[in-house]
VOPAGU-2260 file (C-alpha; in pm, 1 decimal, decimal comma):
REM VOPAGU-2260
SITE   aa  ch    i         X         Y         Z
SITE  UNK   A    0   -2559,8   -3145,7   -1612,6
SITE  UNK   A    1   -2733,5   -2930,0   -1864,5
SITE  UNK   A    2   -2580,1   -2644,5   -2047,9
SITE  UNK   A    3   -2787,8   -2388,2   -1861,3
SITE  UNK   A    4   -2673,5   -2539,8   -1528,3
SITE  UNK   A    5   -2309,8   -2503,9   -1640,9
SITE  UNK   A    6   -2367,9   -2150,5   -1751,0
SITE  UNK   A    7   -2526,4   -2060,7   -1419,1
SITE  UNK   A    8   -2237,9   -2216,1   -1231,6
SITE  UNK   A    9   -1984,0   -2019,3   -1433,8
SITE  UNK   A   10   -2179,4   -1702,8   -1377,2
SITE  UNK   A   11   -2179,2   -1766,8    -995,5
SITE  UNK   A   12   -1804,3   -1829,6   -1007,3
SITE  UNK   A   13   -1748,0   -1506,4   -1197,5
SITE  UNK   A   14   -1950,0   -1314,6    -945,0
SITE  UNK   A   15   -1753,5   -1462,6    -657,3
SITE  UNK   A   16   -1431,4   -1366,7    -831,5
SITE  UNK   A   17   -1561,6   -1005,8    -885,1
SITE  UNK   A   18   -1645,0    -980,8    -518,7
SITE  UNK   A   19   -1304,1   -1124,6    -412,6
SITE  UNK   A   20   -1133,1    -879,3    -641,3
SITE  UNK   A   21   -1326,7    -585,3    -498,8
SITE  UNK   A   22   -1229,1    -692,5    -148,1
SITE  UNK   A   23    -864,9    -717,1    -247,0
SITE  UNK   A   24    -879,0    -373,5    -412,3
SITE  UNK   A   25   -1024,9    -227,4     -96,0
SITE  UNK   A   26    -746,4    -381,2     112,3
SITE  UNK   A   27    -478,3    -255,8    -122,6
SITE  UNK   A   28    -630,0      95,7    -118,5
SITE  UNK   A   29    -624,9      92,3     260,2
SITE  UNK   A   30    -266,8     -27,4     278,2
SITE  UNK   A   31    -153,9     239,2      27,1
SITE  UNK   A   32    -337,7     510,8     228,4
SITE  UNK   A   33    -169,8     387,3     545,4
SITE  UNK   A   34     173,4     389,6     386,6
SITE  UNK   A   35     117,9     736,3     241,1
SITE  UNK   A   36      11,4     866,4     588,0
SITE  UNK   A   37     317,9     699,3     753,4
SITE  UNK   A   38     544,5     857,2     497,3
SITE  UNK   A   39     393,9    1204,1     571,4
SITE  UNK   A   40     451,1    1153,9     945,6
SITE  UNK   A   41     815,7    1057,4     887,5
SITE  UNK   A   42     882,0    1363,9     673,0
SITE  UNK   A   43     728,8    1598,1     927,6
SITE  UNK   A   44     935,5    1473,7    1222,2
SITE  UNK   A   45    1301,7    1581,8    1239,0
SITE  UNK   A   46    1542,4    1302,4    1312,9
SITE  UNK   A   47    1686,1    1304,5    1660,0
SITE  UNK   A   48    1975,1    1118,4    1824,9
SITE  UNK   A   49    1928,5     907,2    2137,0
SITE  UNK   A   50    2021,8    1215,5    2338,2
SITE  UNK   A   51    1734,3    1408,4    2176,5
SITE  UNK   A   52    1955,5    1628,3    1966,9
SITE  UNK   A   53    1861,9    1708,4    1604,3
SITE  UNK   A   54    2046,2    1489,6    1354,4
SITE  UNK   A   55    2146,9    1650,8    1025,3
SITE  UNK   A   56    1958,1    1535,8     713,6
SITE  UNK   A   57    2088,3    1309,5     447,4
SITE  UNK   A   58    2392,0    1427,8     245,6
SITE  UNK   A   59    2323,3    1560,0     -99,8
SITE  UNK   A   60    2446,4    1267,5    -316,0
SITE  UNK   A   61    2550,1    1502,9    -590,3
SITE  UNK   A   62    2811,7    1664,1    -362,5
SITE  UNK   A   63    3152,1    1509,3    -320,8
SITE  UNK   A   64    3280,1    1396,8      20,2
SITE  UNK   A   65    3607,9    1584,6     -18,6
């Protein structure tokens, strides 16, 4: 195998790796966007018990229990 053939093969592998990286970045971006949207939905909805009554929010951790 000549040096130019090796170089061409390396260039093709690098291009395949760039394309694979771009696909992965797109998937990560989509997942992050979905998680962000899910987080917004959860914050907008008030927590409710099984009876449908509003459940108080989380306790302020800086306040003592007593």
